[in-house]
N, C-alpha and C positions, 0 to 999 in steps of 0.2 A: 504494500500500500504506500503510495507516494503522498506527499503533503499538499497543502494548498498553495499554489504558486500565485504570488501577488502580481496582478496585472496593472493596477493603478492605485495611487494613494491620494486621497483628497487633501488639497491644501488646507492647513489649519486644523486638521483632524487629530484625534488622539494617536492614530497610527503614525502620522508624520512626526508628532512630538516625541514619540518613543524611538524614532529612528528607522522605522520600516521603510523600505524602498522597493520600487518595482523590480521584479526578478527574484526577490526573496522567496524562499520556500518555507512556509509555516508548517512545521512537522507536529507541533503540539501546542495546545492552549491549556494553561493550568494543569499540565501533566497529562492531558488526554489527547490522543491522536484522532481527530475527527475523520469519519468515513466519508463525509459529504458536506455540501454547503449548508444543509439543514442543521446538522449538529454544529458546524462551524459558527453559524450565526447565533445559535443559542449560547455557546461558550463565549463568543465575542461580546455579547450583550452584558456580561457580568461587569461589576464595577472595577475590580482589579484583575487584569489579565496578564499572566506571565506567558510570554511567547518563547518557544524553542524554534529557532530559525536557522536555516542553512543558506549562506550567501557565498557564492563562488567556491563551494566545497568546504567552507569553514562554518563550524557550529557557533551560533551566537545566542545569547539570552537577552530579551528585551522585556521591559515592564511597562505596561500601559496603566495610567491612572485616569479614571473618568467616572462619571456618574453611571449607575446601573441603567441599562436600557439605551444609553447613548451609543450610536453606531461607532464601530472601530474606525471606519473610514478607509478600509482597504478592500479593493475589489479583487476577487480571485478569478482565475481564468478557467475554472472547471467546476462543474456541479458535483461530480463524484470523484473522490480521491482514491477510492478503491475501484474495482472493476465493475462495469455495467453488468447487471444480471441479464443475461441474454435469454432469448425465448427458445424453449425446446419443443414448441408446437410446430406442426407442419401444415398449417392451414392452406388449402389449395388456393384460396382467394387472397393470400398475403401479397401485397403489391411488391414487396422486395423480391419475390421470386419472378416478378414480371419486368424487372429492370434490364435494360440492355447492358452489355459489358462496357467498361471504360469510364464509368462515372466515378465521382469521388468515393473513396473507401467508406466514408461515414454513412453513405446512403444505403449500403448493404448490411448495416448493423441492425439486427433484430433484437429489440429489447423487450423484456417483460418485467420491468423493475418498478415496484410500487413508488419508489422515490421520484422517478420521472413522471409517474402519473400525478403525483402531488405537485411537483414543480411546474410541469408543462402541459398537463392535460393529456399525456399519452395514455392509451388504454392498455390495461393489464388483464390477462386471463385468470390470474391468481393460481396458475398451476405450479408456480415455484414459490408461492407464499408459505410462510412458516409461522409457528407460534411466536417465535422471537420477533418476527415482522409485525404481527398483530399487537404485541406488547408495545413495540416502539410507536406504531401508528397511534395507539390509544394514549400512551403516556405523553407523547410530544404533540398530540393534536394535529396529526397530518391529515387534514381534511380540507377540501373534498378529494376523493379519489375517483378514478374513472375505470369502469370494469366492462370488458367485453363479455357479454352473456351469450348471444347468438341463438341459444336454445336452452330451455330449462329441462327438457327431457335428457337424462344422463347419457343414454346411448347415442342420441342425435348429436349432443354436444361433443362427446368423445370422437365421433366420426368427423365432425366439422374441424375440430382442432387436430385430428390425427394424433391424439395423445390420450391414453387411457385415464390419465389424471383429470382430463376434462370432465369425466363423469362425476367426479367427487369434489372438485376444487371450488364449486359454488358454496360449499359449506363455509368458506372464508367470507363470502359475501354476507351470509347470514350473521356471522360473528361480527363483522364490521358494523352492520346495521344495529345489532344488539348493543354495541358499545357507543352508539350515537354518532358514528362517522357518516358524514354526508357522502353519498355515492351516486354518480351519474352512470347510467348503463347504456350499452350499445348492442344492437342486433344488426349484423350484416346479413342481408338476405340473398341466398342463392336460389334462383328460380328452379323449381322442381325438387329442392332439397329441404329448405327450412321455411318455405312460404306456405300459403294455403292453410291446411289443418295444423301443420306444425307451428306456424306463426301464431295461430289462434291458441294453441296449447301453451306456447311460450308466454303470451300475454296473460293467459289465465294463470299460469304458474307464477308470474310476477305478482299478480294480485294475491294469490294464495300464500306465497312464501316470502316475497320481498316487497311488501306494500310500502315500506318506508323509503324505497328508492326516491331520490330527488327528482330525477327525470330519466326517460328512456328514449333514445333516438333509434329509429329504424332507417337504415341506409342501404342503398344498392351497392353491389360490388362493382369495382372498376376493373376492366379487362383491357390490358394492353396487347399489342400484336405479338409480344414476347411471351404471353401466358402459356405455360407448359401443360395445363390441365384441360382434358377434354370435357369434363363434366361442367365446367363453367361456361356460361353463355349470358349475353345481355338479356334483360327483361324485355318482353314484348309490351306494347302499349296496354294491352288487356291485363297482363300480369301486374304492371305498375299500378293500374287503376284498382286492381283487386287488393293490392297492399294498402293503398290509400283508404279504400273502404273498410278494411280490417282495422286500420289504425283509428279511423273516425268512430267506428262502432265501439271499440274498446275505450276510446276517450270518454264516451258517454257512460260506459260501465264504471270506469274509474271515477268520474265526476259524481256519480250517484253514490258510490261507496266511500270514496276518499275525499271528495270535495275538490278535486283537481284533475286535470286531464292526464298528467304524468307522461304519456307516450306521444311522440310526434314523428311524422314522416319527413324525410329529407326533401328539400326543394327539388332535387333531381326527379323524384317520383312524379311531381306535378307537371314538370316539363315533359317527361317521357309520355305521360298519359294525356298531355294537352288539356289539363284541367286547371282552373284558377287556384291561386294560392289561398289558403284560409285568411280571414281578416287578421290584422295585426294583433287584436286583443286575444285571439284564440291561442297565441303562442305564449301567453302568460308571462310576459316579461322577457322572452327570448333567452332562456337560461342555457340553451344548447346552440346558440348562434355560431360558435366556433366549430361546430360539427356539421355545418351546412343546413341548420334548421332555422328557417325564417329569414335567411339572408336577403332574399328578394324583397320581402316586406320592409326590412330595416333600410335597405338601399333606397326603396321608394320613399320612405319617410324622410331620409336624408336629402335625396336629390330634389324633392319637391319642397324642401325648406320647412318641414313640419316638426323637426327636432333641431336642437342647437349643438348637439355633439354626436359623433359617430358611435355606433355600438361597440366597435373594436375590431382588431384584426382577427382573421380566422387562423386557428391553430391547426395542427394535424401533422401528418407524417413528414412532409417535406418542409414544413415550417419549423420543425423541431430538430433537424439533424445537424445543422451547422451553426456555429456562431457563439455569441456571448450574451449575458452570462449563462452558461459557461460555454467555452469552446467545445464543439462537438454536439451541442443540442439546439438551442434556439438562436438563430442569427438575426441581426437586424437586417431588414430587407435591402436597405440601401446603405452606402458608406460615406455619408457626407452630403454633397449637393444632391438634392432631390430632382432638380430639373436640368435637362439639356435642351435649351430652347434655340431653335434655328429660325424658322420663318416668323414673320411679324405676327403680333397678337390678333390682328383682325383677319388673318388668313383663314380659308376654309378648314374645318376641323373634322378629323376622323378619330374615332375612339376604338382602340384595339382591344379585343376581348376574345375569349373562347367561344365556341359555338353555343354552349349553354348560356353563357352570359349575354350573348347577342339576343337570345329570345326574351330575356328579362329587360334588357336595356332599350330595345327599339320602342316598345309601347310607352316606357317611362319618358323618353325624350319627346315623344309625341304629346304626352300629357303636360310636359314642361313648355310645349310650344316651340320646340327647337327642331323643326323639320330641316333646318340647314345643317345639322350635325349628322355626319355619316357614321354608322356603326360598321366597323371593319372586322368581321368574324375571321378568326384564324383557326383553321382545321389543324388538329394535332396529328400530323403525319409521323412525327418522331416516335410517339408512343403508340399511335394507331388505336385500334379496337374501339371501345366506346368512350374514350377519354375526351371529354369536352369542356372540362373546367378550366378557368383562366389560370389557376395556380400552377398548372402543369405545362403551361406554354414554355417553349424553349426558343433560344435565339435563332436556330436554323429555320423554324417555321415562321417566326416573325419576319426574318429577313426575306424569305420566299414571298410572303404576302406583300411586304412593304416595297419590294422591288417592282411590283406591278402597280403600285399606287402612284398618283401624280406627285411630283416634287413641288416644293413651295407651300405645302399644306402643313398645318399643325397636327401632329399625331400624339394622342394621349395614351399612355400605357400605365395600367394599374400595377403597383409594386408587388402584388401578391405573387407574381411569378419570379421574383428575385430573392436571392439569399446572399447576404453579404455583397450585394451589388452585381451578382452573377446569376445567369440562368442555369438551369440544371445541366445543360450541355457544356457549361464552362465558358460560354461567351458572355459578353457584356453589352449594354445598350450602345456603347461606342462602336461596336462591331456592326450595327445595323446600317442598312443602306440609306436610311432617312433619319434625320434627327427626331428624337422622341422626347416628350415631356413625361417624366415618371411621377405619378401622383399616388398618394395614399389610396388604398382600395376602399373607398367609401363614397357615398353619394354627396356628402358635403364638400369633399375635395373636388369632385367632378363639377359640382354646381359652381364652386368658386372659379375653377379653371375656365368655365364657359361664361363667366361674368353674369350668372343668373341671380 
C-alpha cells in the first residue's frame, strides 16, 4: 500500500504552515496509514495531526496545529492508496468488454469497490462485499451507495453476473438498508433475459425485500460493434414501450404502498419507443439525473430559462475513469479554457450532439424560437451498435461530420464527451477541422451561448 501523494497545497493553509509541499508522500497520519481518501480526510480533520512523510526518498515528520474540522489544505492525487477492488463478475453487457483495443489503460479497469460507489456514484454488485466493509460503511457513514441489482431472482441474477455469488450477494443490500444506509439501485435490462415477467418479478421483489431503496433506475444496455456476446441485442421499439409500461405500472404500486414512485425508466427508453417524457414533477426531484433519468426534462427547464442553475453533470463509466481528484477516477472534462472561438459571434450556429441528443434538442430549440440554430447529429461510427449518447462521441466522428459542414459557422460542443480535455480516442478539440466552442453540458450554458 502506497501513501497519499500531495498534488497541491493551498496557500495559507495548515499544511503549508507545517511545511508540506507538492510531491510529498503522506504515509501516515497520527500513526495510521490510510487506505483511501475517505479515511485520509477523517484523520486530517483532527485538531493535531502528526504526519509521516516521504520526500525524495527521505523520511520526515511534520506536525500540523489547527482547529478540529479545519481542512488540512493538501490535495492528494489519488482516491485509493491501496489497490482498487476489481470486479470478478463477467456480465455479458459490461461495456468494458465492448471497448476497442488501444484506448487508455484506465478505461479497461473493472471495479466493484464500494468506496468508489460512495465517492463517485459507481455501481457495485456487492459480490466482493464483506462484513468488514459493512462495518466500515456503517461506522464512517459512507452513504449513499449505488448497487447494481439487475434481478432479484437469485438464479437470474447469478446468470446475469456470471458469478454464483450473484445469487446471494443481495443479502448485503438488505444489511445496508437495515443499518440506515441510503442506497440507489440499478437494473440493466437485456431484452428476452430480464425484461417482461422477470422485470415484473424484480420490481415486486424490491417492494417485498428492499422497500427502503432510495431510488431504482431501469436502463437499457449499450451495445457497441465490438460486443462479443450473441445473446445481447438492442431493444425493439415495442420492447422499450413495454419496459416503460412496466415501470409506470409499478410506480403506481409503489406510490400506493410507499408514498413515492421509487422506480424510473431511463430517457433512452422514451426515445426508443417514441413516447413523450413524463412531466418534470413525476421525477420527484431528479434524484437519478446522473444515471440518465430525467435529463431531457432538466435540459428543457434549463434551456427555456425556467430554472436558474443546472442540475449537474452526468456521472457514469467514462466520466469516472480518468482524472482528479483523484487521478484514475473522475476527470475534469476540460483543462482550463472552456472555449475555442473562431468565427464571429453572430455567425450561423450548429450544435453538435449525439443522435439521441438530437431528438431531444430539435423540439426544444423550436420551443425557444430558434429555428436559425442547426442541430448537427453525429453518428457514433467509432463504437457503432446502438451507441447514440453524446458522452461517447469521439474526435474521429466529430471530425468526419465537421469536415462536411460549412466553414465560418459557430459550432457548439457539449463537454460531456471530454475527459481531461481529450476525447476517448485520444484526440482533442484542437484536432478538429473546424473551431468549436466547448460548453458545459446543460441547457443554461447553451441558452447563454445562443444569447437567449
